[in-house]
C-alpha positions in Angstrom: 16.3 -1.3 20.6 13.9 -4.2 21.4 11.4 -2.8 18.8 14.1 -2.6 16.1 15.2 -6.2 17.0 11.6 -7.4 16.4 11.5 -5.7 13.0 14.9 -7.2 12.1 13.5 -10.7 13.0 10.4 -10.1 10.9 12.6 -9.0 7.9 14.8 -12.1 8.4 11.7 -14.4 8.3 10.6 -12.7 5.0 14.1 -13.2 3.6 14.0 -16.9 4.4 10.6 -17.4 2.8 11.7 -15.6 -0.4 8.2 -14.6 -1.4 9.2 -10.9 -1.6 11.9 -11.7 -4.1 9.5 -13.7 -6.2 7.0 -10.8 -6.2 9.8 -8.3 -7.1 10.8 -10.5 -10.0 7.2 -10.5 -11.1 7.0 -6.7 -11.0 10.3 -6.5 -13.0 8.9 -8.9 -15.6 5.7 -6.8 -16.0 7.8 -3.6 -16.3 10.1 -5.0 -19.0 7.2 -6.7 -20.9 5.1 -3.5 -20.8 8.1 -1.5 -22.0 8.6 -3.7 -25.0 4.9 -3.7 -25.9 4.5 0.1 -25.5 7.6 0.7 -27.5 5.9 -1.0 -30.5 2.4 0.4 -30.0 2.8 3.9 -28.5 5.0 6.0 -30.7 6.4 9.2 -29.3 6.3 7.9 -25.7 9.2 9.2 -23.6 11.2 7.5 -20.9 9.6 9.3 -17.9 6.2 9.2 -19.7 6.5 5.5 -19.8 7.4 5.3 -16.1 4.5 7.6 -15.1 1.9 5.7 -17.2 3.1 2.4 -15.9 2.5 3.3 -12.2 -1.3 2.5 -12.1 -0.5 -0.9 -13.8 2.1 -1.8 -11.3 0.1 -0.6 -8.3 -2.7 -3.2 -8.8 -0.5 -6.2 -7.9 1.4 -4.1 -5.3 -1.9 -3.3 -3.6 -3.0 -6.9 -3.7 0.3 -8.0 -2.3 0.0 -5.6 0.6 -3.5 -6.7 1.4 -2.4 -10.4 1.4 0.6 -9.4 3.6 -1.6 -7.5 6.1 -4.2 -10.4 6.2 -1.4 -12.9 6.9 0.6 -10.9 9.4 -1.2 -12.1 12.6 -3.7 -14.6 11.2 -0.9 -16.8 9.9 0.7 -17.0 13.3 -2.5 -18.5 14.7 -2.8 -20.8 11.7 0.7 -22.2 12.0 0.5 -22.4 15.8 3.5 -20.1 16.3 1.5 -17.4 18.1 2.2 -19.1 21.5 6.0 -19.0 21.0 5.7 -15.3 19.9 3.8 -14.3 23.0 6.0 -16.0 25.6 8.7 -13.4 24.8 9.0 -10.3 27.0 7.6 -7.6 24.5 3.9 -6.8 25.0 1.3 -7.8 22.4 1.0 -4.2 21.2 4.8 -4.0 20.6 4.7 -7.2 18.7 1.8 -6.1 16.5 3.3 -2.7 15.9 6.7 -4.2 14.9 4.9 -6.4 12.4 3.1 -3.3 11.1 6.3 -1.4 10.8 7.8 -4.3 8.9 4.9 -4.2 6.5 5.4 -0.5 5.9 9.1 -1.1 5.3 8.3 -3.8 2.8 5.7 -1.6 1.0 8.2 1.3 0.8 10.9 -0.9 -0.6 8.6 -2.4 -3.2 7.3 1.0 -4.3 10.8 2.4 -4.5 12.0 -0.6 -6.5 9.0 -0.5 -9.0 9.6 3.3 -9.5 13.3 2.8 -10.2 12.7 -0.2 -12.4 10.2 1.6 -14.5 12.6 4.7 -14.8 15.5 2.5 -15.8 13.5 0.5 -18.3 12.1 3.7 -19.8 15.6 5.2 -20.2 16.8 2.0 -21.9 13.8 1.6 -24.3 12.7 5.2 -25.0 14.1 8.6 -25.7 13.7 11.3 -23.1 12.2 14.8 -23.4 10.8 17.6 -21.3 7.1 16.6 -21.4 7.5 14.5 -18.3 9.9 15.1 -15.5 11.6 12.8 -13.0 9.5 14.6 -10.3 6.3 13.7 -12.1 7.3 10.0 -12.0 8.2 10.1 -8.3 4.9 11.9 -7.5 3.0 9.2 -9.5 4.3 6.5 -7.2 4.1 8.6 -4.1 0.3 9.1 -4.6 -0.1 5.4 -4.4 1.0 5.3 -0.8 -2.3 6.4 1.0 -4.4 3.7 -0.7 -1.8 1.0 -0.3 -1.2 1.9 3.3 -4.9 2.1 4.2 -5.9 -1.3 2.8 -2.8 -2.9 4.3 -3.7 -1.5 7.7 -7.3 -2.6 7.2 -6.3 -6.1 6.2 -4.0 -6.3 9.3 -7.0 -5.2 11.5 -9.3 -7.8 10.0 -6.7 -10.5 10.1 -6.0 -9.8 13.8 -9.8 -9.9 14.6 -10.8 -13.1 12.7 -7.4 -15.0 12.9 -8.2 -16.6 9.6 -6.1 -15.8 6.5 -8.8 -16.7 3.9 -11.6 -14.8 5.7 -9.4 -11.8 6.3 -8.2 -11.8 2.7 -11.7 -12.1 1.3 -13.1 -9.3 3.5 -10.2 -7.0 2.7 -10.5 -7.5 -1.1 -14.3 -7.1 -1.0 -14.0 -3.8 0.9 -11.5 -2.6 -1.6 -13.7 -3.5 -4.5 -16.8 -1.9 -3.1 -15.0 1.2 -1.7 -15.5 3.3 -4.8 -19.2 2.4 -4.9 -19.6 3.4 -1.2 -17.9 6.7 -1.9 -20.3 7.4 -4.7 -23.4 6.5 -2.7 -22.6 8.8 0.2 -21.1 11.7 -1.8 -24.4 13.6 -1.5 -24.1 13.9 2.2 -22.1 16.6 3.9 -20.5 14.2 6.4 -19.0 12.1 3.5 -16.0 14.5 3.4 -14.8 13.0 6.6 -14.8 9.4 5.2 -11.3 8.3 4.5 -12.3 6.5 1.3 -12.7 10.0 -0.3 -9.2 11.0 0.7 -7.1 8.1 -0.6 -6.6 9.7 -4.0 -4.6 12.9 -3.4 -3.8 13.5 -7.1 -6.6 16.1 -7.4 -4.5 18.4 -5.3 -1.7 18.4 -7.9 -1.8 20.9 -10.7 0.5 18.8 -12.9 -1.6 17.8 -16.0 0.4 14.5 -16.3 -0.7 13.5 -12.8 -4.3 13.9 -13.7 -5.2 16.4 -10.9 -6.9 19.7 -11.0 -4.9 21.5 -8.4 -8.0 22.0 -6.3 -9.7 20.0 -3.5 -13.1 18.4 -4.1 -14.0 19.8 -0.7 -13.5 23.6 -0.5 -12.8 23.5 3.3 -10.4 20.6 3.2 -6.9 21.1 1.8 -4.0 18.6 1.3 -3.1 18.8 5.0 -6.6 18.1 6.0 -6.8 15.0 3.7 -3.5 13.7 5.1 -4.8 14.3 8.7 -8.0 12.3 8.0 -5.8 9.5 6.6 -3.6 9.6 9.7 -6.6 9.6 12.1 -8.1 6.5 10.5 -4.8 4.7 10.4 -4.2 5.5 14.0 -7.7 4.3 14.9 -7.3 1.0 13.0 -3.9 0.4 14.8 -5.3 1.1 18.2 -8.3 -1.1 17.6 -6.0 -3.9 16.2 -3.8 -3.6 19.3 -6.9 -3.8 21.6 -8.3 -6.9 19.7 -4.9 -8.6 19.8 -4.5 -7.9 23.5 -8.0 -9.3 24.3 -7.7 -12.3 21.9 -7.6 -15.7 23.6 -4.7 -17.9 22.5 -5.5 -21.6 22.7 
């Protein structure tokens, strides 16, 4: 009950700041603008096809938003001096951190769901529908964005907790995101690279749907979809445990 109350308080603070609503409006504007442009330039595009093709476009700002959110979650409390007020309450530091993390996951889920529904509705309004793309294809397109968004949000939260500086946490998180693909390519020749989470953030290759862009086979013969999900879960759990430890040991002045 106390944990849920903390999440409710965090959601209320987000509601007061209104930044989520501004970002949702921005996503809606991108969706409508992209629909109008693609209607004039991509003849034969269907409603669900539009929604599926728009997903990568929408996910860039969503990913950046979640990185910013993660970097600010704890670091902003130190910056604004509200961390002392937060820590005088009965819940432990770990419970406070996990409630903020759960709030972020809730926000991410809501934003992904909204962007998915907005793209589907826009597609149905502007384009005709056919059987080349299905509603399931659209939902899977957005679902496959979750591992990457969740990973970099968790990483940003960890860095923000460690450095207690929003600009530094944001810069480090974005840099790690930008160089992640290069790191994966550099270590691909080593056998142990299959256990690096960066190589398991894109799960599309497990899907045989040609519209998803996968092959239906794993790049690692001995690791299936469950194995990739397990690797993601292990890294996320490790980041959270480390973030809780750092937050517990951090001195509040």
